[in-house]
Structure formats: structure tokens, C-alpha cells
Residue, then its C-alpha position, 0 to 999 in steps of 0.5 A: m272287238e275284233f278288227e274285221e268286226y269293227e270295220s265291216l258291216l253289211p252294205s246295206s247297212t253301212v251307209a245308213t250307220h255312217m249317216v247317223a253317226g255323222a250327224a250326231a258328231g256333226i251337232m255335237e261338235h258345232c254346239l260345243i264350239y259355237p261360243i268360240d267360233s263367235v268370237k273368231t268372227r268377230m275377231q277377223s272383222l277389218q273394221p270393228n266396232p270400238k265397243a267390239t275390239y277385243h284382245s284375246i278369247s276370254d277378253a271377247l267372252y266377257k265383253m260380250v256377255k257383259y255388255e250383250g247379254i249371257f246368250r250372245p255367244v250363242r246367238g245364230m247357233s239354230a242356223v247351224v244345228s240345222g244344217a249340221g246334222f245333214a251336212h254332217a251325215l252326207y260328209f262321213s258317209c261319202y267319206e267312208k264309202m269313197k275311201r274304200v271304192f278308190s283303195g279297193t279294200e274293206t277299209g281304205a287304211h294306208s291309202p293316202i291318196s284314196q283317203g284325200a281324194a274321198g276327203c275332196l268329195a265329201t266336202l263338196l256334199h257338206d259345204t253344198v248344205m252348209t254354206p248358207a248356214d254359215v252365212i246366216k250364222q256369221r251375220m248373227q255373230m256380229f256386233n250390233s247384227p240388225y237381225k232379230n233371229v235366224i228367220d228374220c235373217m235369212k228373209r231379209i238377206c233373201q229381199k234385199e241381196g237375193v238368194w244367191t248371197f247364201y252361195r256367195s262364198y261357196s268358191t272360197q269356202l270349197t277352195m279352203n276346205i278341200p285342203f282343209q279336209i284333205i289335210h284334217f283326214l290325212t293327218y287323223e289316218f296318219m295319226q291312227d297308223l301311229t297310235n291304233d294301227q288295227r283301227t279298233y274302238d279306242p277312245k282316247t286315240h280318237v281324241v288325240s287324232g282328231a285334236v291334232s288333225g284339226a289343229f294342224a288343218a285349221a292353222v294352215t288354212t286361216p288365211l282363207d277363212v279370214c276371206k270366207t268371213l269377209l265374203n259372208t258378213q260383207e261388212h258394212e264399214t268396210l264397203h263403205r270405205t272401199k266404195q263397193s256395193y258388194i265384195n265378191g270372189l276370193i280375189n277381191a276379198t284377199m285384196t281387201v283384207y291386204r289392203f286393210r290389215g297387210l299380211r298380218g290381217y290373214f292371220q286374224g282369229f288364228q287363236a280362236r279358230v285353232v283353239s276351237h278346232v282342237p276340241s271340236t274336231a276331237v268331239a266329232w271323231s270321238v262321238y262319230e266313232f262311238f256311234k259307230h262302234m254302238l251301231k255296229l255292235q247293235q247290228s252284229l247282235k241282231d246278225k247273231t240272233h237272226e242265224p239259224s241254229n247248228p244241230v251239230h253245234l246244238q247236239e254238242d252243246l246238249l252233250c256238254t250240259d250237266i244233267t246231274p240231278s241236285r241233291i236233296 
């Protein structure tokens, strides 16, 4: 498929195409890496239970399955699935639309400022939907989580801590995700410039670009992710030792992490975070580009079938047709 065909659609169908592709990519991404994400959440605990002290990702997964059951690493996944589809639909459609608007071009390529600005707006929409889902997810992932299921978790948080609790980490989430997504998008676009300058559908380049961009962005923003986890989980033992009812705000979370773990505390779960983002972003971008490609092919075929026949071309086709009768 030619560059123009791949990167352009009718304005009426572009948003729908990116939303469907984005939703599929988001759900696939979160489901794939959820067990490793559970490990990351536990490894970022400031005061872990002695039974939940892990030396590596494999050690954590082994102990979780052995002592807590085979489905423990995926506990709380339904909260993420319910939010990821809509959040990523907004995320990718906003990014694709706004990078074109800001750059004033058909593709938004070769324009880092436009890509970064589009990434910021996409993150605002994404985090508005995903922050409550992340709170429920991480509460369910913690060792000895007192919640029976996602609905029970949501109800008990509302009753005991209030609805605003679901957005307690929102500012920290934005503080982390805006630079994360800027780095992520810019790195992805940079890798595409190097490996797929014509921006045609090429699965290998989408996988490689996605993996590199996700790993790099995850590594840089790990300290903020540790603070976000603390704000979401509100660890009982940490609250007890600091004599606080709740830990609120990025500054408070940053000081609490340093108090208990020092500078090394900001990089707890570093390996799990980077390892989880390599496949997740590789899958997200490859699935997204695949669905975008297939939907555009479908749209292109529909457009061709509805095109009025050209009499001149029809006459030429008839003249070129072999009408010699077959020999008997």
C-alpha cells in the first residue's frame, strides 16, 4: 500500500478508525503484561509483608502462584480491562488527530513539537479514565488485599475514603505520564523515522519502535511511578509508622519514599516496570497499527465499490477483452 493510502482517510472515518484500533491495542496491552504489573506493584511497597519479599520477577510470580493460587497474579484485571478500552480509544484518536492539526500536515511526521503537544493532550484524556481503574487495580494487587472483588473494592473505597480517593494520585499520574508519553511518542516517531521513513504498514518496525520507546520512557519515569503506587495503595504499615491518616500529594509521597528507602527507593520495581513496558508498548503499537491498517483497507475497498463507473475506461476495457470464440 502506498504512503498516502496508508496515512490518509476520509475525515468522517479517521476518528472512528483510530478509536477502534486504540481500544483493541489498549485491552491487549494491559492483559498481556498484567501479571508482571502485579509484581511491580508489590515490589514498590515501602513496608512489604515478610511473606511478600521478592528477589526477582520470577521469584515473585513463583511465590504468588504457590502460596496464593494460580490466578493471584491476574487479580483485579477486570478493572483495567473495563477502563483500558475507552481510555486508549481516546488516547490514540486524540494523538493522531492533534499531531496533524498542530503540524498542519496530513501525517504529523517529522514534527517533534506537534507530536509532543498531541501526546500531552492525549494523556489528559487517558488518565482521566484510567486513574480510578489504577487505584482499584493496585489495591487488588497488594499482598493480603482485603477486597473480595473489583466491585467490593470500589464500594469500600467510596464508603470509607470517599469518591475523591479515586483521583488522589491524578496530579502525580499526570506529572508522570505527560513526560512519559512525550518521551514515548517522540522516541516511537524517531524510531519510525529511522526504520520506516515512508510510514507504511511494517509489523517489524512497529514492534521494535514500540519496544524501544516503552522501555526508555518507563526507565526515565520510574521514580514518579513509585510515588504514584504509594498514593494509590495507601499502605497501612506505612501510614501507621508515619502517623498519617492518608498520604496526599506528590511532595508528601516523595518525602515518604525517601524516609523509608532513601534514593534507592525511587527505583523499586525498576526491572519489573521496564520489562513489562517492552512487550506492552510493542504489542500496543503493533496491534494499533494492524487494526488501523485493516480498517483503512476496508474503507478503501468500500470507497472503490461506490465509485461511479467511468464510461471511457469501461469502453477501453471492452475493446481489450478477448472475444474470440473458443474452438470446439
